[in-house]
Structure formats: C-alpha cells, structure tokens
C-alpha positions in Angstrom: -237.7 84.3 47.0 -237.6 87.0 43.6 -238.9 84.4 41.6 -241.4 83.5 44.2 -242.8 86.7 43.9 -243.1 87.3 40.5 -245.3 83.8 40.0 -247.4 85.5 42.8 -250.6 83.4 44.8 -251.7 80.3 42.4 -255.0 80.6 43.8 -257.2 83.5 42.8 -258.9 85.5 45.3 -258.4 87.4 48.7 -257.5 84.0 50.5 -255.5 83.0 48.1 -253.6 85.9 48.7 -253.2 85.7 52.1 -251.9 81.7 51.8 -249.5 83.3 49.8 -247.5 85.7 51.8 -248.3 83.3 54.7 -245.8 81.4 52.6 -243.4 84.5 51.5 -243.4 85.1 55.4 -243.0 82.1 56.8 -239.6 80.9 54.4 -238.8 84.4 54.8 -238.2 84.1 58.3 -237.1 80.4 58.3 -234.3 81.9 55.9 -233.2 84.2 57.2 -233.4 82.8 60.8 -232.1 79.5 60.7 -229.7 79.5 57.3 -229.0 83.4 58.2 -225.0 82.7 57.0 -226.6 81.4 53.9 -228.8 84.2 53.0 -226.2 86.8 54.0 -222.9 85.3 51.3 -225.8 86.2 48.8 -226.0 90.0 50.1 -230.5 88.9 50.4 -230.9 89.2 54.6 -232.2 93.5 54.4 -233.7 91.9 51.3 -235.6 88.8 53.3 -236.4 90.8 56.5 -238.0 93.7 54.5 -240.0 91.4 52.2 -240.8 89.1 55.4 -242.1 91.8 57.2 -243.7 93.6 54.0 -245.9 89.9 53.9 -247.1 89.8 57.0 -248.4 93.1 57.3 -250.2 92.5 54.3 -251.2 88.9 55.8 -252.4 91.2 58.6 -254.5 92.9 56.0 -256.0 90.9 54.8 -257.4 89.1 58.1 -260.5 90.7 57.9 -263.5 88.6 58.9 -261.1 85.4 60.1 -260.3 84.7 64.4 -259.0 88.4 65.8 -256.2 86.2 67.2 -254.8 86.1 63.4 -254.5 89.5 62.0 -252.6 90.6 65.9 -249.8 87.0 65.1 -249.1 88.4 62.1 -248.8 92.1 63.3 -247.0 91.3 65.3 -244.8 88.7 63.2 -244.7 91.8 60.8 -243.6 94.8 63.5 -241.0 92.3 65.0 -240.1 90.4 62.4 -236.6 91.2 62.5 -236.6 90.4 66.4 -237.7 87.0 65.5 -235.4 86.7 62.6 -232.8 87.1 65.0 -234.0 85.0 67.3 -233.9 82.0 65.1 -230.1 82.6 64.0 -229.6 82.8 68.0 -231.1 79.5 68.0 -229.2 77.7 65.1 -225.9 79.8 67.1 -226.8 77.5 70.3 -228.9 74.5 68.8 -227.5 73.5 65.2 -223.6 75.2 64.7 -223.4 73.4 61.4 -225.7 75.6 59.5 -222.9 78.4 58.9 -220.8 75.5 56.8 -220.8 75.1 53.6 -223.9 72.9 52.9 -226.7 74.3 55.6 -229.3 71.9 54.2 -227.6 68.9 54.8 -226.5 69.6 58.3 -229.8 70.8 58.7 -231.4 67.1 58.0 -228.1 65.8 59.8 -229.3 67.6 62.7 -233.0 66.5 62.2 -232.3 63.0 61.9 -230.2 63.0 65.6 -233.1 64.0 66.6 -235.0 62.2 65.5 -232.5 58.8 66.4 -232.8 59.9 70.3 -229.5 61.3 70.1 
C-alpha cells in the first residue's frame, strides 16, 4: 500500500487521479475486509482503514462533473469505510473461514475454485 501511494497515479490529470484513488480505496477495502487477519498481523489495519476512507473521500471530491450518484456513493464509502470493511470481515468469517490461516491468498483461490466447480 505504501509503495502504491508513493508511486501515485499512472495517468496524469483529474481522471487519472480519480481512477488511482478509487483503486487505492478498493484495495484498502478488500485487504481490510477479506484479508483482515493478514493486515492485523502486520499491524497495518488502522493505516488501511484511514487510507481507504481518505481515498474514497478524494474520489467523491473528484466526481464533480460525473453522475451525482458517483459522488454520493464514494462519499458514503468514505464516511462508513470501517463499517463496510467490518461487513466484509464478517463475510470472510462466515463464508471463507480458511482465509484467516497462514496463506490466505491460497485459501481464497481454493474457495473460488470450489464455488466455480459448484461445490
């Protein structure tokens, strides 16, 4: 996450910044939700929660000129980021309990293969 933030947006301009900030927010939400034990083990949960909310706040601010719903959506995600991350964490505990183990990515891929196979 720190490396990603250090690199900044790959495309210049307002649209590039918006896309980059949306990616940062999505990544932080995904990691702090579905891979929370991994993030907690590293001591990064607070950082991910703060940076995810901050990124979505920036996306909402950069949504001027876009559909009004975009600004409202990302404003909501920013305001309640921790709640949504907690909901994903709860989903992980209920539906993907193996993600809390030593190799959460391998467990996640295994779960996805099971879903795709119709288990």
